[in-house]
C-alpha positions in Angstrom: -23.1 13.2 16.7 -26.2 11.3 15.6 -27.1 11.9 12.0 -30.7 12.4 11.0 -32.1 9.1 9.7 -33.4 10.4 6.4 -29.9 11.4 5.1 -28.6 7.9 4.5 -31.9 6.0 4.5 -32.4 3.2 2.0 -34.9 3.6 -0.8 -38.7 3.6 -0.1 -41.9 3.4 -2.0 -43.1 6.9 -1.2 -41.8 10.3 -0.2 -43.2 13.6 0.9 -41.2 16.8 0.2 -42.1 20.0 1.9 -40.6 23.5 1.4 -41.2 26.2 4.0 -40.4 29.9 4.5 -40.2 31.1 8.1 -42.5 34.0 9.1 -40.5 37.0 10.2 -40.1 37.2 14.0 -40.9 33.5 14.5 -37.3 32.3 14.5 -37.1 31.4 18.2 -40.3 29.4 18.0 -39.2 27.6 14.9 -35.8 26.7 16.4 -37.6 25.2 19.4 -39.9 23.2 17.1 -36.9 21.9 15.2 -35.4 20.7 18.4 -38.2 18.2 18.7 -38.0 17.1 15.1 -35.8 14.0 15.8 -38.3 13.0 18.5 -41.2 13.2 16.0 -39.3 11.0 13.5 -38.4 8.5 16.2 -42.0 8.2 17.2 -43.1 7.3 13.7 -40.2 4.9 13.2 -41.2 3.0 16.4 -45.0 3.3 15.9 -45.0 2.0 12.3 -42.1 -0.4 11.9 -43.6 -1.9 8.7 -43.4 1.5 7.0 -39.6 1.9 7.2 -40.2 5.6 8.0 -37.4 8.1 8.0 -37.2 11.9 8.1 -34.9 14.8 7.7 -35.1 18.6 8.0 -32.5 20.9 6.4 -32.1 24.6 6.9 -31.6 26.9 3.9 -28.4 28.8 3.3 -30.1 32.2 3.2 -31.9 31.7 6.6 -29.4 29.8 8.6 -28.0 32.9 10.5 -31.5 33.9 11.6 -31.8 30.6 13.5 -28.3 29.6 14.7 -25.2 31.3 15.9 -22.7 28.8 14.5 -22.7 28.2 10.7 -21.2 25.4 8.6 -18.2 26.8 6.9 -19.1 25.8 3.4 -22.8 26.6 3.5 -23.5 28.9 0.5 -26.6 29.8 -1.6 -27.4 27.6 -4.5 -24.9 28.3 -7.3 -26.0 30.4 -10.3 -25.1 28.4 -13.3 -26.0 28.9 -16.9 -24.9 28.5 -20.5 -26.1 30.0 -23.8 -29.4 28.0 -23.8 -29.9 26.6 -20.3 -30.0 28.0 -16.8 -30.2 26.3 -13.4 -33.2 27.6 -11.4 -32.3 29.3 -8.1 -35.3 29.4 -5.7 -34.2 29.8 -2.1 -36.4 28.2 0.6 -35.9 28.4 4.4 -36.6 24.8 5.4 -36.7 21.5 3.5 -38.4 18.5 5.0 -38.2 15.0 3.6 -40.4 12.2 4.9 -40.0 8.7 3.3 -41.8 5.5 4.0 -43.4 2.4 2.4 -46.8 3.6 3.5 -48.1 6.9 2.2 -50.8 7.2 5.0 -47.9 7.3 7.5 -46.2 10.1 5.5 -49.5 12.1 5.5 -49.9 11.7 9.2 -46.3 12.8 9.8 -46.9 15.9 7.7 -50.0 16.7 9.7 -48.1 16.4 13.0 -45.3 18.6 11.7 -47.7 21.3 10.5 -49.4 21.3 13.9 -46.0 21.8 15.6 -44.9 24.6 13.3 -48.4 26.2 13.4 -48.5 29.7 11.9 -44.7 30.2 12.2 -44.0 29.1 8.7 -45.6 29.3 5.2 -45.7 26.1 3.1 -44.3 27.1 -0.3 -44.2 23.7 -2.0 -45.5 20.2 -1.3 -44.5 17.3 -3.6 -45.0 13.6 -3.5 -42.4 11.2 -4.7 -42.9 7.6 -5.6 -41.0 4.5 -6.7 -41.4 3.9 -10.4 -41.0 0.3 -11.7 -37.6 -1.1 -10.6 -36.1 2.2 -9.3 -36.3 3.9 -12.7 -36.8 7.6 -13.5 -39.8 8.4 -15.7 -37.5 8.5 -18.7 -37.3 4.7 -18.3 -33.6 4.6 -17.1 -32.6 3.2 -13.7 -31.8 6.1 -11.4 -29.1 6.2 -8.8 -27.0 3.4 -10.2 -23.8 5.1 -9.0 -25.0 5.6 -5.5 -22.7 4.5 -2.7 -23.8 1.4 -0.8 -23.7 0.2 2.8 -21.5 2.0 5.2 -20.0 4.0 2.3 -23.3 5.9 2.1 -22.4 7.7 5.4 -18.8 8.2 4.3 -20.0 10.1 1.3 -23.0 12.0 2.7 -22.0 12.9 6.3 -19.3 15.2 7.7 -17.0 12.9 9.7 -15.6 15.2 12.4 -15.7 18.6 13.9 -18.5 20.7 15.3 -20.9 19.8 12.5 -20.1 16.0 12.4 -23.1 14.0 11.4 -24.4 16.8 9.2 -24.8 16.9 5.4 -24.9 19.6 2.7 -28.1 19.2 0.6 -28.9 20.5 -2.9 -32.5 20.1 -4.0 -33.9 20.5 -7.5 -37.3 19.7 -8.9 -37.1 18.8 -12.6 -39.9 18.8 -15.1 -39.5 16.3 -17.9 -40.7 17.0 -21.5 -42.0 13.5 -21.9 -43.5 14.1 -25.3 -40.1 15.3 -26.7 -38.2 12.5 -24.9 -40.5 9.7 -26.1 -40.1 10.8 -29.7 -36.4 9.8 -29.6 -35.2 6.5 -30.9 -34.0 4.1 -28.3 -30.3 4.6 -29.3 -30.7 8.4 -29.1 -32.1 8.0 -25.5 -29.2 5.7 -24.5 -26.6 8.0 -26.0 -28.1 10.9 -24.1 -27.7 9.0 -20.8 -24.6 7.0 -21.6 -26.2 3.7 -20.5 -28.4 1.0 -22.0 -32.1 1.4 -21.1 -33.3 -2.1 -20.6 -30.3 -3.8 -19.1 -28.8 -0.7 -17.3 -25.3 -1.3 -18.6 -23.0 1.7 -18.7 -21.2 2.4 -21.9 -17.5 1.9 -22.1 -15.6 5.1 -21.4 -14.5 5.4 -25.0 -18.1 5.0 -26.3 -19.7 7.6 -24.1 -20.6 10.8 -26.0 -19.0 13.8 -24.3 -22.5 15.3 -24.0 -24.0 12.2 -22.3 -25.4 12.7 -18.8 -23.1 10.2 -17.2 -20.0 11.7 -18.8 -21.0 15.1 -17.5 -21.7 14.1 -13.8 -19.3 11.2 -13.1 -16.4 13.5 -12.2 -13.0 12.7 -10.6 -10.4 14.4 -8.5 -6.9 14.9 -9.9 -5.8 11.8 -8.0 -8.5 9.7 -9.7 -11.0 9.5 -6.7 -14.6 9.9 -7.7 -16.5 13.1 -6.7 -19.3 11.1 -5.1 -22.7 12.3 -3.8 -25.5 10.3 -2.2 -28.7 10.8 -4.3 -32.0 10.5 -2.5 -34.0 11.3 -5.6 -37.4 10.0 -6.7 -39.9 10.5 -9.5 -42.8 12.8 -8.9 -45.8 14.2 -10.8 -49.2 14.1 -12.2 -50.4 13.1 -15.6 -50.0 16.7 -16.8 -46.6 17.5 -15.2 -43.9 15.1 -14.0 -40.2 14.7 -13.5 -37.5 14.0 -11.0 -37.2 15.3 -7.5 -33.4 15.5 -7.2 -31.7 15.5 -3.8 -27.9 15.5 -3.4 -26.4 14.7 0.1 -22.7 15.1 0.6 -20.1 16.0 3.2 -19.0 18.8 1.0 -21.0 21.0 -1.4 -18.1 21.1 -3.9 -19.0 17.8 -5.6 -22.5 18.9 -6.5 -21.3 22.3 -7.5 -18.7 20.8 -9.9 -21.4 18.5 -11.4 -23.8 21.4 -11.9 -21.1 23.4 -13.8 -20.2 20.3 -15.9 -23.8 19.8 -16.9 -24.6 23.4 -17.8 -21.2 24.9 -18.8 -19.7 21.7 -20.0 -16.0 21.0 -20.6 -15.1 24.3 -22.3 -15.4 22.8 -25.7 -19.2 23.0 -26.1 -20.0 19.6 -24.6 -22.8 20.3 -22.1 -25.3 17.7 -20.7 -27.8 16.9 -23.5 -30.3 15.6 -21.0 -31.1 19.2 -20.4 -32.8 19.3 -23.8 -35.5 17.1 -22.3 -35.8 18.2 -18.7 -35.7 21.5 -16.9 -35.2 22.5 -13.3 -38.0 24.6 -11.8 -36.4 24.9 -8.3 -32.9 24.9 -6.9 -32.0 25.5 -3.3 -29.1 24.8 -1.0 -29.5 23.5 2.6 -27.6 22.0 5.5 -29.1 19.1 7.5 -27.5 19.2 10.9 -27.2 16.3 13.3 -30.0 15.3 15.6 -27.7 16.5 18.5 -27.3 19.9 17.0 -31.1 20.3 16.5 -31.9 19.1 20.0 -29.4 21.5 21.6 -30.8 24.4 19.7 -27.7 24.9 17.7 -25.3 25.1 20.6 -22.0 23.3 20.1 -20.2 21.2 22.6 
């Protein structure tokens, strides 16, 4: 099964993120339009080789059964997770589209073409533009995605390896809004302790030196046998001068890794140690999707 190119794509300069809801009664037409999505992406990849274009479409957990007969066994709605002071946003969407490229004009053109194909069958709920900030840093000033798998390991982490949904990936998407004024008031050491890594040199703290409430401590989790619970992040900064943050995207062959990370961030370790980065950023969206293989899309969801 051929995976969609956008799942394991290498970083780009620009991104376009689109969230849609499907108009009731238009499911058959949308399914037919999605069958041509890989063709659309291939056209832009070939027509603009300098842009390093890639795309992916993912179907929401709540709408999947309206489009396809066969369902990925672990596809569930975005988990509800909260603590005394913080709560993860849960905002279901039907479709998530990610276009990425090194030319924003190409992204805009791809979005126009997609909207023309979907026509009045969907409602655009959210449109957001991502961009590379400095040397792959989040707007907090820290390098983002340092722990990401590299090379062929990206596919091993992000993609289902075998079975009827091979080449597919479970996606979790959150748009975070940073409180930059609050964050920038912190001393450098306070910022570094909140993340668990140095800011300028991007050096991770030694394990014994990481505060139990640091972001890295809360999200770098391991199985009982010592293997890391990895995800492939396809996140980028987004925003205007008034509102800005991180567009977080997790791709994985299982939703369990993200779910465990989310619980660790919000609920902590049972001893009151939650992720203190949540003091300075808040999620305003949270949705779960599955990005099937190109083959699955082209076959209209029929297996075999």
